N, C-alpha and C positions, 0 to 999 in steps of 0.2 A: 835681566829681570830686576825689578825694584825690590829692595830689601829695607827693613826697618827694625831697629833694635827694639826689644820688648820693653814695655812699660806697664807696671802694675797700676791699675786704675781704680781699684776698690778702696774703700775708706781705710784710714789708718787705725781707726777704732770702731768697733761695732758691738752691739749688744747680742747676747745669746740668752734666750729665755729658758730658765731652768724650771723643772716640774716638781721640785721638792724631793725627788728620789735619786738625785745625782746625775740625771740626764738633762739634755738641753736641745733646743732648736735654734739654729744659727742661720746666717745669710750666706751669700756667695762671695768668693774672691774672683777678681777679673783682671785681665791683662790684654793689651793689644800688641801687635807686631806683625812683621812680614818676614818670613812665613809665620803663621799663627803660633804663638808660644805655648809651651807646656808648663803647667802650673804644678808646684809641689810645696810642701812645708819642710823647713830646715830643722832637723832634729826635733820632730814634734813629740809631745807627750803621748803616752800610750792610749789616752782617751780621745785623741783628736786626729782626724784624717780628712781627706778630700773625697768627694763623690765623683761620679763620671764627669769628664770634661766635655763641655759642649762648645763648639766653635760656630760663631755667627759671622757671616760674610755680608758686609754692607754693599750698597750699590757702588760705592767708591771708597777708597781709603783702606786702612788696615783692618783685618778681622779681629774679633774679640773672643778670647777664650774665657769660659766661666766654669767654676766648680763650686759645689756646695760644701761648706764646712760640715763635716760629718761627725756625729756622736758615736765614738767607738767603745765607750765605757763610762764608768761613773767618775764624777769629779765634784769637789766641793764648790759652792758659789765663791766667786772671787775674781780678781783681775789677773789675767795671764797674758804674756807676750810670746808670740811665736813668729819667726821670720817667714815670710812668703817669698817664694822664688819663681820667676818667670824666665824661661830659657827658649831661645831659638838658635838657628845657625849663625846669627849675627853676634849675639852676646847674651848676657844674663843680667836681670834686674832683681835685687833683693830688697824688701821693705818690711820692717817689723809691723806686725799686726797686734794691737792691744784688744783682747777679747774680754768683755765684761759679762760674766755669767751671773745672772740674778733673776728673780721672778718676773721682773717687768722690763721696761725700757727707759728707765730714769734712774738717777743716782739712788743707790740702795745701801743700807747698812748690812754688813755680813759678819760683823763681830758679835760676840756674845752680848746679849742685851741686859745682862745684870752683872754687877760687881760690887764688892764691899770695901770701903776704906775704913780702917780702924785707927783710932787715935793712938799715936806713938809708934805706928808701923809704917814703913815706907810703902807708898802706893804708886803703882805703875799700871797703865792699861793700854794695850795695843789696839789701835783703831784700824779697821779695815773696811773698805768700801768697794763696790763695783760700779763703775761709772764711765760714761763717755760724754764729756771729758771730766777733769777733776780740778777743783779750786785748791790752791796751796798757800794761801795767805791768811793767817788767822791771828787774832789777838784777843785778849780779855781786858775790858776796861770797866770801870765803875764797880769792881768787886769789893764787897765789904771787907773791913780790916781783918776780921777773923779768918776769912777764906784766903785773902791775898797773902796772909802771913805764911802759907804753906803751899798753895796751889800754883803750879806753873804750867805753861802750855808750849808745845812745840809749834812754832809759827808755820812750818811747812806741812806737818802731818796732822795737827790738831790734837795730838796726844797730850793728856794731862798727867801730871805726876807730882809727887811731893809726899810729905809726912804730915798728916792732919794732927792737930792738937785738940785737947779736950775743950778748949775755948771755941773751937770751930763748930761745935754741935749747935743745932738750932736752925732758924730760917735765914736764908741768905739770898742776896741778889747778885747778878753779874751781867755784864754787857758783852755781847759778841759783836765784833766788827768784821765786816766782809768787804774787802777791797777788790775791785775788778778793774783790770787794765787791758785796753785793746792793744795787743802786740801785733796785730795784722798790718797789712800794707795799705788797707783802705778803711774808711770810716765804717763802723758797724751800725746798723739801723734796727729799730724795734728790739733793743736789747732788754731782756727780762732776767732779773736776778731774783732768786727765790730761796727761802730758808724754811725747812720743815721743822715744826715745833713738836718735840716729843710730849707725850701725855703727862710726864712727871713734872713739867714746868709750866708756868703761867707767864704770858707776855704782859709786862707792865708798861712798855713803851716801844713803839716801832715808827719813828718819825718818817712820814711820807709813804708808809707801807700800806698795802691792801691785803686784808685777811680773807682767805678762801679755805674754809675748813682748817686743817692744821698748818697751812702754808701761808707765810707772809711774803709778799712779792713787791718788787719795784720795777717800773718800766721806763727806759730812757729812749727817746725818739732817735737819738743819734749819739755815737761816741767816737770821737776822732782818733786817729792813729796816735798811740802812746798816751792817750788821755785816760785818766782813772776816775772812778766814782766809788764812794765809800758809803755803806749803810750800816746802821747799828740797831740792835734789838736788846732790850733789857729784860732779863728773865728773873722770876721769883721762884725759889725752891721751897716747897712745903716743909714744915717742921718735921714730919715723920717720913719724908721721902727717903727711899733706900735704893741701892743698886746703881745703875748707870743710865744717864740720859744721853742719847745720841742725836746730835744736831747736824743735819745735812744741808749743804748750801750748793747751789748750782747757778750758772748763768749761760745764756745762749742768745745768739742772734740768728733767727731762722732764715734771714735774707742774705747773709754774707758768710761765705766759707771761712772757717777758722784754720789757719796754718798750724796751730798747736792746740788741737782739741782736747788733749789730755790734761790741760791745766785749768779747766773751767768748772771743776766740781771737787768737793772734798767733804770731809767729815770731822766733826769735833765730838769728843767724848767727855762728858762731865760726870764725875763721881758724886753720888748722893749718899747722905747718911754716914 
């Protein structure tokens, strides 16, 4: 009898649409193998489980086992990782699943949308997003002298911190730089990079960008292996702006599979006032 080791075939990252009350709707996890594998979650949180497992037998080749990710309780929007396991009599395959729980199916801010920075007081703000995938390369350029004297950014997470001074009060500008690198094995085509502009900021420069509502985007016909492209946007902060401005950036190529989808979207938090 022919046998085949199990292989998990569902995506490494998937969105789960939340309804605002702590519940969500998600997709299926799948695996192939001979005999048909059994799916399970490894040490899952109490709010997540699997529905009934359905086996589909093709005309030839290995059957596919599919199970719906099931909402078993309330959970806050966020990014969660749960290992998926597929087992048959041959062996076991385990692959981590990144589950982005948020209201839609695109990068979303899930941090608090307001915060206050006080002159003379240390300022730190944790930035959180739910996304498939996530950008992790950030920098601030062109920041005015008053702001750059105290504001720093974590280049991997986009978190801003520092101790503002009295001289930092007023209207300021800063430039966000987004760098996207194709780490895949093949050239990526129709690559679209987009930045969502929060309502507290005004864009004063976006070289080569196209504005659609609050989104500034750029499209590259092709990006070769290990090739990078960088875009910048300059923002103006209003004199009476307060709280936090959250800037989301994401990039994707709909025609080429990404071996590392979790590094294509991220979030920058800017403290105002």
